[in-house]
N, C-alpha and C positions, 0 to 999 in steps of 0.2 A: 200383301201389300195394302190390304181390306182391311188387317187391324189395324196396324202405323197409321192408314190414314182415320179411323176412327177415333184411336188415338191421337193424334192430334185437333180432332171437331174436340175431343173433351177437353183437351188442355187447351183449346181457344174461348174455349165455355166458361173456362176458369177465371183467363189470362185479361180476356178483354174487359170485364166492367172493373176488375182488379187497374189495369188500366186508364181508363176513361174515370175513376176514384181518385189516382194524382196526379195525372193531368188535369182536370174539370177544377183538383182545388187549390191551382195554381194560375186557371184563367181566368180573367177578371168576367168574362166575356162565354161561358164556357153555357156549354149544349149538351145534345144527349149525346151530340158525335164525337165519338175517339178523334180528337185531334190535337199536334203539338200547341200551344200558348204562341199566341208571335212573338208576347213580353212575360214570361213568367208574370209572378207577384205575392206576396202574402196579403197581399189585401183583406180576400177572403178569411183567413184564418183570423185577423187584427177585426171582420167586422163581425165576428162569432165565437171570440173570445173574451166577453161578458158574463156575471153574474147573472144574470137573468135566465140567457140562453144557456151557457154552457159549468159552469161552475156551478151554480144551483141544483140545476137538473141533475148532472152526473152524481154532487153527494147525493142525491135521493134517491138514486139508485145505486148509490156502493151500497148505503146503511138499509138502502129492500133489500139486495140480493142478498146483500153480505149476512146480512141476519137471520133469513130464509134460508139459508144453503147452512150454515151452523147449525138451526132447526135442524135441518134435512139430514147432515147425517146425524147429530145425535142420538134422533128415532130411530131413522133408519138402523145405526149400529145395533139397539134396545130394538127392536126387533128384530134384524137380521139374527140375534144368539139363541136364541132360543126353533129358531127354525133349522139353524146349522145344525146345533147341535144335540136335540130329538128328534128321536124315528119316529116317526106314527105317519099313513096310511092319508091322512091327511096332508100333510106339507106341500106335493108334488099337486093337489088340487087349490091347497088356500095361494098357493106363487101363483098356479096361473091365473088364475081371480084376479088376481091383485094386478097383474100386467097386463088381462084385457080393461082392467077400469082406466089404465095409461090411452086405450084407443075409443074414449069417447071425445067427442071434437068438443074441444067448450066450448065451445060457442052454444053447444045443447043443453048446461050445466047453469051458462052464467045469471036468464033470471032466475032461477029459483036463488041461485046463490045471494044474487043483488037483493033481494025480498028479504032472506033472510038478516043480511051483515046489517038489514035497517030495522028490522023487529027488532037486533039485540048491539044497537048502539052500537055497531064496527063497519059502517059506511065510514069512506070518507078521515081513516085511520092511517097511517105507516102502516103500527104493527097488527093493524087487521087485514090488509090487503098481505104482507110478510107470511101470517099464517095461512093463508088457503093458498099463494105463490110454494111454500114447504108443504102441502097437505097434496095438490098436486104436483109434485116429483119425487114423492116420499114413493109412491108401485112399484115406480121403475130404481128406484134409488137402493132399496130395499131387497130387489133382485139381485142388483150387481154387488149390495152387500154380505150378501147370504153366498152366491160363488165368492169371493175373495175370502172371506172367513171357514169357509168350507176347505181351501186352502193351507189351513191354519196345524197341526196336529193335537189331537186333542189329549197330545203325550202328556202335552206341554200346561195344559190346563189339567189333569190330574198330578201332575206336582207340584202342583199350586195347591192345588184343593190339600193335598197330604201336606202339607205348614201351613194350611190350616187361614188358608183364603176365601173370602166369599166368589157364590160366582161375578156379580159388579167386582171384586177386585184383581181375579182371574178372568175377566171382561176387557178392562182399565190398563191392566199394568202387565200381562201379559196375548193377549189376543190382540188387542188398535193396537200393541205399536210395534207389532212383529206384519202388521196387514197396513204399514205405513204405503205404499202405491196401489195399493185398492182406494185407502180411503180421500186418495186425492184426486185421483178418478172419478169416484164419484160426487166430490164436492167444483170438481171442475166441471165436468156435468151438467152439475144444476145450477152452480153458475153462469158457465154460459143458457140452460134455456133460460132462465129468469132472466141474465141481463138483455136475450136480445126480445123478450114478453111484451107486448102492447098491449093486447086487449084485454088484459086482467087491470093494472093498475087507469086504462083508459074509462072504465068501468066501475071500480071502486074507492076511485079518488076523484074529488071535486074541487078543488081547490090548489090553483093554478102552481102556488110557491111546493104547492109537496110533488108535482109531479115526477116523473123519474126521465130520462135522456128518448128511452124509448119511445115517448109518446110527447113531450114536445120537440121533437121532431117537425111535430108539424108544422114551426113556426114558419120553416121556407114553405111551404106551399099557401099559394095564394090562390084567391079567387079567382074565375074561368078559367082555369088551365095552368096556372102562370109559377112558375118552380127557380125558385133560384139555385139555378144549375152550384156554382163556384160554391153557394156557401155552403148545400146541402152535402159536400163532396167534401168539404171542409170540417165544419160539426161529424162524418158520419167517421173520418181517420183518426181526432180524436174521440170519437164513441167508441171506436176500437181499440183505441192502448190498453184501460186496464185489462181486459181480457190477453191478449196478445202478453203482456206486461206480466198475468197472472201468471198463464204457460210454460214462461221461459226461467221465470227465479223455480218454478219443481217441476219441472221437466225430466233433472234428472232424479229424481223422486222417484217420477214415472221408470225410465229406465232402468231403475235397480236392480227390483225384484225382490223378491220375499228375501231370498237369502237364509231357508232353511234346511238348506241340505246338512251341515252338521248338530242341527240344536240337536234331534234327539239322542248323540251321541254320546259314549261314556255311560 
């Protein structure tokens, strides 16, 4: 009985914010209370459906997070390959070290990073911010990629070497195609973490036209605690849409498994 009650409390903690988000987005007089709107309207969506508020920030987010995700996955694959295929006593300490680096709070390193970006003239640049986002997600991406790469039988790679393939060819033509679900997991995780990152682009991007949606959400917070809750809820739904679509489009690959059961027979 106590377990059921605890589960209901946990479920309510997730359902209530989502219910408020949906109801407030169609309520012209939305507040922090969860209540059905007297007369549902799409005025909140129409108010945020502009280039300045939604389209330009969303495009900036897609370019910033998409480019950083591709860079993260590529670098993680190259870094995970020797960690997975070459045995050494230093592999585990190295993995623990890079995993520990993800525990450092981003606020603790942003001051030196900001100073470095100013010196190398990367401040207020999309590619510089994408590089730092990729670097911040790389440690955990390497850890995940290495674990997935361990599941690919090395005998397949040895067969490719026998046919004259180099290590890069065996990586790109044998290993990576067989660990598609693993790459998908790393890609989704990296993209979602970058998509919701507020502090990094807020610190490194200065031009309003370059700000992603995670930063431009400040548009709905006025002075003296005034917040346009209805428009904030509508924008939040639009802001969440790309991540949901990304997951739906590639969910089948995540559940497909590696299917390597008969790959080493014969």
